[in-house]
MOPAC internal coordinates of N, CA, C and O (Angstrom, degrees):
PM7 1SCF
backbone

  N    0.0000 0     0.00 0     0.00 0    0    0    0
  C    1.4501 1     0.00 0     0.00 0    1    0    0
  C    1.5290 1   109.47 1     0.00 0    2    1    0
  O    1.2310 1   120.61 1   -46.23 1    3    2    1
  N    1.3228 1   116.43 1   133.77 1    3    2    1
  C    1.4551 1   121.05 1   178.84 1    5    3    2
  C    1.5232 1   110.27 1   -77.42 1    6    5    3
  O    1.2310 1   121.48 1   -36.58 1    7    6    5
  N    1.3153 1   114.77 1   143.42 1    7    6    5
  C    1.4625 1   118.07 1   172.40 1    9    7    6
  C    1.5156 1   108.24 1   -66.58 1   10    9    7
  O    1.2310 1   120.88 1   -29.78 1   11   10    9
  N    1.3072 1   115.93 1   150.22 1   11   10    9
  C    1.4629 1   119.83 1  -177.68 1   13   11   10
  C    1.5242 1   111.35 1   -61.02 1   14   13   11
  O    1.2310 1   119.92 1   144.06 1   15   14   13
  N    1.3344 1   117.77 1   -35.94 1   15   14   13
  C    1.4637 1   120.25 1   179.33 1   17   15   14
  C    1.5207 1   111.37 1   -64.84 1   18   17   15
  O    1.2310 1   120.05 1   149.79 1   19   18   17
  N    1.3452 1   117.50 1   -30.21 1   19   18   17
  C    1.4591 1   120.70 1   177.88 1   21   19   18
  C    1.5221 1   110.12 1   -66.98 1   22   21   19
  O    1.2310 1   120.09 1   141.31 1   23   22   21
  N    1.3134 1   117.42 1   -38.69 1   23   22   21
  C    1.4650 1   121.28 1   176.80 1   25   23   22
  C    1.5263 1   109.30 1   -62.71 1   26   25   23
  O    1.2310 1   120.39 1   136.80 1   27   26   25
  N    1.3307 1   116.86 1   -43.20 1   27   26   25
  C    1.4557 1   120.31 1   177.34 1   29   27   26
  C    1.5250 1   110.64 1   -62.41 1   30   29   27
  O    1.2310 1   120.01 1   139.84 1   31   30   29
  N    1.3269 1   117.59 1   -40.16 1   31   30   29
  C    1.4629 1   120.82 1   179.36 1   33   31   30
  C    1.5205 1   110.56 1   -60.11 1   34   33   31
  O    1.2310 1   120.08 1   136.00 1   35   34   33
  N    1.3173 1   117.45 1   -44.00 1   35   34   33
  C    1.4662 1   120.73 1   178.41 1   37   35   34
  C    1.5252 1   111.05 1   -63.00 1   38   37   35
  O    1.2310 1   120.11 1   138.77 1   39   38   37
  N    1.3079 1   117.39 1   -41.23 1   39   38   37
  C    1.4649 1   120.76 1   179.80 1   41   39   38
  C    1.5288 1   111.14 1   -66.55 1   42   41   39
  O    1.2310 1   120.21 1   141.94 1   43   42   41
  N    1.3326 1   117.21 1   -38.06 1   43   42   41
  C    1.4650 1   121.01 1   178.10 1   45   43   42
  C    1.5242 1   110.00 1   -64.34 1   46   45   43
  O    1.2310 1   120.30 1   133.43 1   47   46   45
  N    1.3245 1   117.04 1   -46.57 1   47   46   45
  C    1.4661 1   120.96 1  -179.61 1   49   47   46
  C    1.5236 1   110.50 1   -62.26 1   50   49   47
  O    1.2310 1   119.89 1   136.29 1   51   50   49
  N    1.3226 1   117.82 1   -43.71 1   51   50   49
  C    1.4677 1   121.31 1   178.58 1   53   51   50
  C    1.5268 1   111.30 1   -62.26 1   54   53   51
  O    1.2310 1   120.28 1   138.19 1   55   54   53
  N    1.3191 1   117.07 1   -41.81 1   55   54   53
  C    1.4640 1   121.98 1  -178.33 1   57   55   54
  C    1.5252 1   110.52 1   -58.76 1   58   57   55
  O    1.2310 1   120.56 1   130.91 1   59   58   57
  N    1.3356 1   116.54 1   -49.09 1   59   58   57
  C    1.4605 1   119.61 1  -177.41 1   61   59   58
  C    1.5253 1   112.19 1   -77.19 1   62   61   59
  O    1.2310 1   119.49 1   149.64 1   63   62   61
  N    1.3139 1   118.57 1   -30.36 1   63   62   61
  C    1.4676 1   120.92 1   176.53 1   65   63   62
  C    1.5252 1   110.45 1   -63.78 1   66   65   63
  O    1.2310 1   120.08 1   141.88 1   67   66   65
  N    1.3258 1   117.46 1   -38.12 1   67   66   65
  C    1.4660 1   121.30 1   177.38 1   69   67   66
  C    1.5229 1   111.81 1   -63.01 1   70   69   67
  O    1.2310 1   120.18 1   156.06 1   71   70   69
  N    1.3203 1   117.26 1   -23.94 1   71   70   69
  C    1.4645 1   121.87 1  -179.17 1   73   71   70
  C    1.5247 1   112.52 1  -101.13 1   74   73   71
  O    1.2310 1   120.12 1  -174.34 1   75   74   73
  N    1.3223 1   117.38 1     5.66 1   75   74   73
  C    1.4604 1   121.64 1   177.15 1   77   75   74
  C    1.5144 1   114.69 1    75.30 1   78   77   75
  O    1.2310 1   120.02 1  -155.10 1   79   78   77
  N    1.3154 1   117.57 1    24.90 1   79   78   77
  C    1.4617 1   122.82 1   179.99 1   81   79   78
  C    1.5227 1   108.39 1  -105.99 1   82   81   79
  O    1.2310 1   120.74 1   -47.73 1   83   82   81
  N    1.3372 1   116.19 1   132.27 1   83   82   81
  C    1.4624 1   119.54 1   175.54 1   85   83   82
  C    1.5271 1   108.15 1   -73.09 1   86   85   83
  O    1.2310 1   121.07 1   -44.59 1   87   86   85
  N    1.3114 1   115.57 1   135.41 1   87   86   85
  C    1.4607 1   120.07 1  -174.38 1   89   87   86
  C    1.5206 1   109.73 1  -142.03 1   90   89   87
  O    1.2310 1   120.91 1   -44.20 1   91   90   89
  N    1.3239 1   115.86 1   135.80 1   91   90   89
  C    1.4595 1   120.01 1   171.16 1   93   91   90
  C    1.5248 1   107.56 1  -128.81 1   94   93   91
  O    1.2310 1   121.41 1   -35.91 1   95   94   93
  N    1.3172 1   114.91 1   144.09 1   95   94   93
  C    1.4650 1   120.95 1  -177.89 1   97   95   94
  C    1.5216 1   108.40 1  -127.07 1   98   97   95
  O    1.2310 1   120.77 1   -53.73 1   99   98   97
  N    1.3283 1   116.13 1   126.27 1   99   98   97
  C    1.4573 1   122.14 1   177.68 1  101   99   98
  C    1.5207 1   107.53 1  -111.82 1  102  101   99
  O    1.2310 1   120.83 1   -53.74 1  103  102  101
  N    1.3132 1   116.02 1   126.26 1  103  102  101
  C    1.4614 1   121.35 1  -179.89 1  105  103  102
  C    1.5232 1   108.42 1   -84.46 1  106  105  103
  O    1.2310 1   120.87 1   -79.29 1  107  106  105
  N    1.3334 1   115.93 1   100.71 1  107  106  105
  C    1.4548 1   120.90 1   175.00 1  109  107  106
  C    1.5203 1   107.55 1   -86.93 1  110  109  107
  O    1.2310 1   120.55 1    -4.06 1  111  110  109
  N    1.3023 1   116.56 1   175.94 1  111  110  109
  C    1.4633 1   119.62 1  -173.90 1  113  111  110
  C    1.5284 1   113.03 1   -57.77 1  114  113  111
  O    1.2310 1   120.04 1   130.39 1  115  114  113
  N    1.3187 1   117.53 1   -49.61 1  115  114  113
  C    1.4578 1   120.32 1  -175.71 1  117  115  114
  C    1.5252 1   114.01 1  -116.01 1  118  117  115
  O    1.2310 1   119.97 1  -173.86 1  119  118  117
  N    1.3149 1   117.66 1     6.14 1  119  118  117
  C    1.4591 1   119.35 1  -178.84 1  121  119  118
  C    1.5222 1   109.99 1  -157.64 1  122  121  119
  O    1.2310 1   121.50 1    -8.21 1  123  122  121
  N    1.3131 1   114.73 1   171.79 1  123  122  121
  C    1.4572 1   121.50 1   173.30 1  125  123  122
  C    1.5219 1   107.12 1  -108.49 1  126  125  123
  O    1.2310 1   120.30 1   -51.82 1  127  126  125
  N    1.3313 1   117.03 1   128.18 1  127  126  125
  C    1.4556 1   121.71 1   175.14 1  129  127  126
  C    1.5174 1   106.95 1   -94.55 1  130  129  127
  O    1.2310 1   120.55 1   -63.23 1  131  130  129
  N    1.3216 1   116.56 1   116.77 1  131  130  129
  C    1.4604 1   122.18 1  -176.54 1  133  131  130
  C    1.5202 1   108.18 1  -108.75 1  134  133  131
  O    1.2310 1   120.51 1   -51.42 1  135  134  133
  N    1.3359 1   116.64 1   128.58 1  135  134  133
  C    1.4515 1   122.32 1   176.80 1  137  135  134
  C    1.5153 1   108.45 1  -117.69 1  138  137  135
  O    1.2310 1   120.97 1   -57.05 1  139  138  137
  N    1.3296 1   115.75 1   122.95 1  139  138  137
  C    1.4557 1   122.01 1   178.96 1  141  139  138
  C    1.5176 1   108.75 1  -108.84 1  142  141  139
  O    1.2310 1   119.96 1   -37.50 1  143  142  141
  N    1.3327 1   117.67 1   142.50 1  143  142  141
  C    1.4569 1   121.16 1   174.95 1  145  143  142
  C    1.5176 1   109.85 1  -139.62 1  146  145  143
  O    1.2310 1   121.93 1   -45.38 1  147  146  145
  N    1.3276 1   113.92 1   134.62 1  147  146  145
  C    1.4600 1   121.18 1   176.62 1  149  147  146
  C    1.5210 1   108.06 1  -161.24 1  150  149  147
  O    1.2310 1   120.86 1   -40.58 1  151  150  149
  N    1.3166 1   115.96 1   139.42 1  151  150  149
  C    1.4704 1   122.55 1   176.04 1  153  151  150
  C    1.5278 1   111.82 1    52.93 1  154  153  151
  O    1.2310 1   120.16 1  -139.96 1  155  154  153
  N    1.3185 1   117.30 1    40.04 1  155  154  153
  C    1.4548 1   121.33 1   177.43 1  157  155  154
  C    1.5201 1   114.99 1    76.75 1  158  157  155
  O    1.2310 1   119.37 1  -177.43 1  159  158  157
  N    1.2983 1   118.81 1     2.57 1  159  158  157
  C    1.4627 1   123.06 1   179.01 1  161  159  158
  C    1.5209 1   109.86 1  -108.43 1  162  161  159
  O    1.2310 1   120.81 1   -32.87 1  163  162  161
  N    1.3243 1   116.05 1   147.13 1  163  162  161
  C    1.4612 1   120.26 1   174.77 1  165  163  162
  C    1.5279 1   109.04 1  -124.30 1  166  165  163
  O    1.2310 1   121.58 1   -28.35 1  167  166  165
  N    1.2969 1   114.58 1   151.65 1  167  166  165
  C    1.4681 1   121.14 1   179.09 1  169  167  166
  C    1.5238 1   107.00 1  -144.31 1  170  169  167
  O    1.2310 1   120.54 1   -50.12 1  171  170  169
  N    1.3214 1   116.57 1   129.88 1  171  170  169
  C    1.4627 1   121.38 1   178.78 1  173  171  170
  C    1.5230 1   109.80 1  -116.43 1  174  173  171
  O    1.2310 1   121.35 1   -35.58 1  175  174  173
  N    1.3151 1   115.01 1   144.42 1  175  174  173
  C    1.4549 1   120.47 1   172.17 1  177  175  174
  C    1.5146 1   108.65 1  -152.06 1  178  177  175
  O    1.2310 1   121.18 1   -20.22 1  179  178  177
  N    1.3218 1   115.35 1   159.78 1  179  178  177
  C    1.4637 1   120.90 1   178.13 1  181  179  178
  C    1.5184 1   109.04 1  -109.22 1  182  181  179
  O    1.2310 1   121.63 1   -42.09 1  183  182  181
  N    1.3160 1   114.49 1   137.91 1  183  182  181
  C    1.4583 1   120.43 1   173.18 1  185  183  182
  C    1.5155 1   104.94 1  -105.95 1  186  185  183
  O    1.2310 1   120.37 1   -72.91 1  187  186  185
  N    1.3284 1   116.91 1   107.09 1  187  186  185
  C    1.4547 1   122.98 1  -166.15 1  189  187  186
  C    1.5046 1   116.74 1   -76.89 1  190  189  187
  O    1.2310 1   121.81 1    -8.13 1  191  190  189
  N    1.3214 1   114.15 1   171.87 1  191  190  189
  C    1.4622 1   121.84 1  -175.94 1  193  191  190
  C    1.5196 1   113.06 1   -67.00 1  194  193  191
  O    1.2310 1   119.29 1   157.90 1  195  194  193
  N    1.3201 1   118.95 1   -22.10 1  195  194  193
  C    1.4623 1   120.14 1   178.52 1  197  195  194
  C    1.5233 1   111.24 1   -63.43 1  198  197  195
  O    1.2310 1   120.78 1   153.25 1  199  198  197
  N    1.3147 1   116.10 1   -26.75 1  199  198  197
  C    1.4623 1   120.04 1  -179.14 1  201  199  198
  C    1.5213 1   111.57 1   -66.34 1  202  201  199
  O    1.2310 1   120.17 1   155.00 1  203  202  201
  N    1.3307 1   117.28 1   -25.00 1  203  202  201
  C    1.4584 1   120.69 1  -175.57 1  205  203  202
  C    1.5271 1   112.61 1   -92.47 1  206  205  203
  O    1.2310 1   120.02 1   176.69 1  207  206  205
  N    1.3178 1   117.57 1    -3.31 1  207  206  205
  C    1.4660 1   120.48 1  -176.52 1  209  207  206
  C    1.5227 1   110.81 1   -89.26 1  210  209  207
  O    1.2310 1   120.91 1   -41.02 1  211  210  209
  N    1.3047 1   115.86 1   138.98 1  211  210  209
  C    1.4606 1   120.93 1   174.76 1  213  211  210
  C    1.5147 1   113.57 1    67.29 1  214  213  211
  O    1.2310 1   121.18 1    22.77 1  215  214  213
  N    1.2980 1   115.35 1  -157.23 1  215  214  213
  C    1.4656 1   121.19 1  -179.63 1  217  215  214
  C    1.5266 1   109.28 1   -71.32 1  218  217  215
  O    1.2310 1   121.20 1   -43.10 1  219  218  217
  N    1.3000 1   115.31 1   136.90 1  219  218  217
  C    1.4569 1   120.81 1  -177.97 1  221  219  218
  C    1.5250 1   109.96 1   -82.79 1  222  221  219
  O    1.2310 1   121.14 1   -46.97 1  223  222  221
  N    1.3032 1   115.43 1   133.03 1  223  222  221
  C    1.4533 1   121.42 1   176.18 1  225  223  222
  C    1.5276 1   106.82 1  -102.50 1  226  225  223
  O    1.2310 1   120.33 1   -82.86 1  227  226  225
  N    1.3213 1   116.97 1    97.14 1  227  226  225
  C    1.4633 1   120.94 1  -173.83 1  229  227  226
  C    1.5230 1   112.01 1   -65.89 1  230  229  227
  O    1.2310 1   120.25 1   146.97 1  231  230  229
  N    1.3137 1   117.13 1   -33.03 1  231  230  229
  C    1.4628 1   119.55 1   179.68 1  233  231  230
  C    1.5271 1   109.80 1   -61.91 1  234  233  231
  O    1.2310 1   120.51 1   133.47 1  235  234  233
  N    1.3172 1   116.63 1   -46.53 1  235  234  233
  C    1.4686 1   120.68 1   178.95 1  237  235  234
  C    1.5345 1   110.84 1   -64.49 1  238  237  235
  O    1.2310 1   120.31 1   140.61 1  239  238  237
  N    1.3196 1   117.02 1   -39.39 1  239  238  237
  C    1.4616 1   122.01 1   178.68 1  241  239  238
  C    1.5300 1   110.13 1   -57.08 1  242  241  239
  O    1.2310 1   120.53 1   130.38 1  243  242  241
  N    1.3341 1   116.58 1   -49.62 1  243  242  241
  C    1.4611 1   119.91 1  -178.59 1  245  243  242
  C    1.5262 1   111.99 1   -72.23 1  246  245  243
  O    1.2310 1   119.52 1   152.71 1  247  246  245
  N    1.3225 1   118.53 1   -27.29 1  247  246  245
  C    1.4623 1   120.73 1   174.62 1  249  247  246
  C    1.5253 1   110.77 1   -65.37 1  250  249  247
  O    1.2310 1   120.37 1   140.52 1  251  250  249
  N    1.3214 1   116.89 1   -39.48 1  251  250  249
  C    1.4666 1   121.15 1   177.08 1  253  251  250
  C    1.5213 1   109.67 1   -63.01 1  254  253  251
  O    1.2310 1   120.22 1   135.54 1  255  254  253
  N    1.3315 1   117.19 1   -44.46 1  255  254  253
  C    1.4634 1   120.30 1   179.97 1  257  255  254
  C    1.5253 1   111.16 1   -63.72 1  258  257  255
  O    1.2310 1   119.99 1   139.01 1  259  258  257
  N    1.3239 1   117.62 1   -40.99 1  259  258  257
  C    1.4701 1   121.30 1   177.35 1  261  259  258
  C    1.5267 1   110.76 1   -63.52 1  262  261  259
  O    1.2310 1   120.22 1   138.06 1  263  262  261
  N    1.3444 1   117.18 1   -41.94 1  263  262  261
  C    1.4587 1   120.81 1   179.83 1  265  263  262
  C    1.5249 1   111.06 1   -62.34 1  266  265  263
  O    1.2310 1   120.44 1   136.74 1  267  266  265
  N    1.3274 1   116.76 1   -43.26 1  267  266  265
  C    1.4611 1   119.65 1  -179.90 1  269  267  266
  C    1.5276 1   111.24 1   -68.09 1  270  269  267
  O    1.2310 1   120.20 1   147.31 1  271  270  269
  N    1.3325 1   117.23 1   -32.69 1  271  270  269
  C    1.4629 1   120.63 1   175.38 1  273  271  270
  C    1.5245 1   110.03 1   -65.32 1  274  273  271
  O    1.2310 1   120.06 1   137.89 1  275  274  273
  N    1.3138 1   117.50 1   -42.11 1  275  274  273
  C    1.4684 1   120.00 1   177.97 1  277  275  274
  C    1.5280 1   110.78 1   -67.25 1  278  277  275
  O    1.2310 1   119.75 1   146.68 1  279  278  277
  N    1.3399 1   118.07 1   -33.32 1  279  278  277
  C    1.4661 1   120.78 1   175.14 1  281  279  278
  C    1.5196 1   110.91 1   -63.38 1  282  281  279
  O    1.2310 1   120.37 1   138.60 1  283  282  281
  N    1.3294 1   116.90 1   -41.40 1  283  282  281
  C    1.4648 1   120.99 1   177.86 1  285  283  282
  C    1.5167 1   110.05 1   -62.42 1  286  285  283
  O    1.2310 1   120.03 1   134.82 1  287  286  285
  N    1.3235 1   117.55 1   -45.18 1  287  286  285
  C    1.4659 1   121.15 1  -179.51 1  289  287  286
  C    1.5218 1   110.94 1   -65.89 1  290  289  287
  O    1.2310 1   119.89 1   143.00 1  291  290  289
  N    1.3241 1   117.81 1   -37.00 1  291  290  289
  C    1.4649 1   121.13 1   178.41 1  293  291  290
  C    1.5207 1   110.71 1   -66.24 1  294  293  291
  O    1.2310 1   120.17 1   139.84 1  295  294  293
  N    1.3276 1   117.28 1   -40.16 1  295  294  293
  C    1.4610 1   121.00 1   177.82 1  297  295  294
  C    1.5179 1   110.68 1   -65.01 1  298  297  295
  O    1.2310 1   120.29 1   141.48 1  299  298  297
  N    1.3301 1   117.04 1   -38.52 1  299  298  297
  C    1.4588 1   121.15 1  -178.93 1  301  299  298
  C    1.5244 1   111.26 1   -69.20 1  302  301  299
  O    1.2310 1   119.76 1   148.32 1  303  302  301
  N    1.3270 1   118.06 1   -31.68 1  303  302  301
  C    1.4596 1   120.70 1  -176.65 1  305  303  302
  C    1.5260 1   113.16 1   -88.37 1  306  305  303
  O    1.2310 1   119.51 1   161.47 1  307  306  305
  N    1.3268 1   118.54 1   -18.53 1  307  306  305
  C    1.4625 1   120.10 1  -179.28 1  309  307  306
  C    1.5235 1   110.02 1   -82.43 1  310  309  307
  O    1.2310 1   120.41 1   -34.01 1  311  310  309
  N    1.3364 1   116.83 1   145.99 1  311  310  309
  C    1.4639 1   119.53 1   178.77 1  313  311  310
  C    1.5273 1   111.13 1   -67.20 1  314  313  311
  O    1.2310 1   120.04 1   -33.57 1  315  314  313
  N    1.3289 1   117.53 1   146.43 1  315  314  313
  C    1.4715 1   120.55 1  -176.26 1  317  315  314
  C    1.5210 1   113.82 1   -60.13 1  318  317  315
  O    1.2310 1   119.57 1   146.29 1  319  318  317
  N    1.3318 1   118.42 1   -33.71 1  319  318  317
  C    1.4601 1   119.98 1  -177.55 1  321  319  318
  C    1.5237 1   111.56 1   -63.69 1  322  321  319
  O    1.2310 1   119.99 1   138.29 1  323  322  321
  N    1.3296 1   117.63 1   -41.71 1  323  322  321
  C    1.4588 1   119.18 1  -178.22 1  325  323  322
  C    1.5200 1   111.52 1   -68.99 1  326  325  323
  O    1.2310 1   119.82 1   148.01 1  327  326  325
  N    1.3319 1   117.95 1   -31.99 1  327  326  325
  C    1.4631 1   120.45 1   177.73 1  329  327  326
  C    1.5138 1   110.95 1   -68.91 1  330  329  327
  O    1.2310 1   120.30 1   142.72 1  331  330  329
  N    1.3324 1   117.04 1   -37.28 1  331  330  329
  C    1.4506 1   120.75 1  -176.10 1  333  331  330
  C    1.5269 1   111.39 1   -67.12 1  334  333  331
  O    1.2310 1   119.52 1   146.16 1  335  334  333
  N    1.3123 1   118.52 1   -33.84 1  335  334  333
  C    1.4581 1   122.04 1  -175.24 1  337  335  334
  C    1.5202 1   113.63 1  -100.25 1  338  337  335
  O    1.2310 1   119.56 1  -171.01 1  339  338  337
  N    1.3078 1   118.45 1     8.99 1  339  338  337
  C    1.4621 1   120.73 1  -174.31 1  341  339  338
  C    1.5278 1   112.47 1   -63.69 1  342  341  339
  O    1.2310 1   119.41 1   127.03 1  343  342  341
  N    1.3080 1   118.73 1   -52.97 1  343  342  341
  C    1.4646 1   120.95 1  -174.31 1  345  343  342
  C    1.5273 1   112.96 1   -67.74 1  346  345  343
  O    1.2310 1   118.90 1   135.05 1  347  346  345
  N    1.3395 1   119.70 1   -44.95 1  347  346  345
  C    1.4672 1   117.57 1   179.74 1  349  347  346
  C    1.5292 1   113.11 1   -60.32 1  350  349  347
  O    1.2310 1   119.80 1   141.75 1  351  350  349
  N    1.3465 1   117.98 1   -38.25 1  351  350  349
  C    1.4533 1   119.83 1   178.38 1  353  351  350
  C    1.5176 1   110.95 1   -62.63 1  354  353  351
  O    1.2310 1   120.25 1   138.33 1  355  354  353
  N    1.3050 1   117.13 1   -41.67 1  355  354  353
  C    1.4581 1   120.82 1  -179.20 1  357  355  354
  C    1.5295 1   109.78 1   -64.72 1  358  357  355
  O    1.2310 1   120.09 1   140.02 1  359  358  357
  N    1.3018 1   117.43 1   -39.98 1  359  358  357
  C    1.4645 1   120.19 1   179.14 1  361  359  358
  C    1.5240 1   110.70 1   -64.77 1  362  361  359
  O    1.2310 1   120.61 1   138.62 1  363  362  361
  N    1.3383 1   116.44 1   -41.38 1  363  362  361
  C    1.4570 1   119.00 1   178.49 1  365  363  362
  C    1.5276 1   110.81 1   -60.94 1  366  365  363
  O    1.2310 1   120.40 1   139.81 1  367  366  365
  N    1.3341 1   116.85 1   -40.19 1  367  366  365
  C    1.4623 1   120.61 1   179.19 1  369  367  366
  C    1.5287 1   110.66 1   -64.87 1  370  369  367
  O    1.2310 1   120.27 1   141.38 1  371  370  369
  N    1.3291 1   117.08 1   -38.62 1  371  370  369
  C    1.4651 1   120.45 1   179.18 1  373  371  370
  C    1.5266 1   110.96 1   -65.05 1  374  373  371
  O    1.2310 1   120.36 1   137.62 1  375  374  373
  N    1.3457 1   116.92 1   -42.38 1  375  374  373
  C    1.4577 1   119.92 1   179.69 1  377  375  374
  C    1.5242 1   111.05 1   -69.57 1  378  377  375
  O    1.2310 1   119.85 1   146.70 1  379  378  377
  N    1.3182 1   117.89 1   -33.30 1  379  378  377
  C    1.4614 1   121.04 1   178.77 1  381  379  378
  C    1.5281 1   110.56 1   -67.45 1  382  381  379
  O    1.2310 1   120.47 1   148.16 1  383  382  381
  N    1.3305 1   116.71 1   -31.84 1  383  382  381
  C    1.4667 1   120.71 1  -179.68 1  385  383  382
  C    1.5273 1   111.78 1   -72.16 1  386  385  383
  O    1.2310 1   120.55 1   157.02 1  387  386  385
  N    1.3315 1   116.55 1   -22.98 1  387  386  385
  C    1.4751 1   119.74 1  -179.25 1  389  387  386
  C    1.4787 1   108.92 1   -77.47 1  390  389  387
  O    1.2310 1   120.10 1   180.00 1  391  390  389

């Protein structure tokens, strides 16, 4: 019998393969580490253990995959300079608000 996370891994790989995105899935202890690559950009996210508990909500599962695909496309379309300085600017704004 396959572990439930293995079934999810196969579904994740199929989802991104249908869209022409390279995808690898690593089964960690409590989550799946998903790495997407397209157009020289990579994006990683974890699909956590809460997803495997109880009844599966397939609509939510595919919404998460669509959101991560749009994140990958957004990263690929944004200029590298703005991505590099994103977090420090946000921190400065947070400290200025205090």
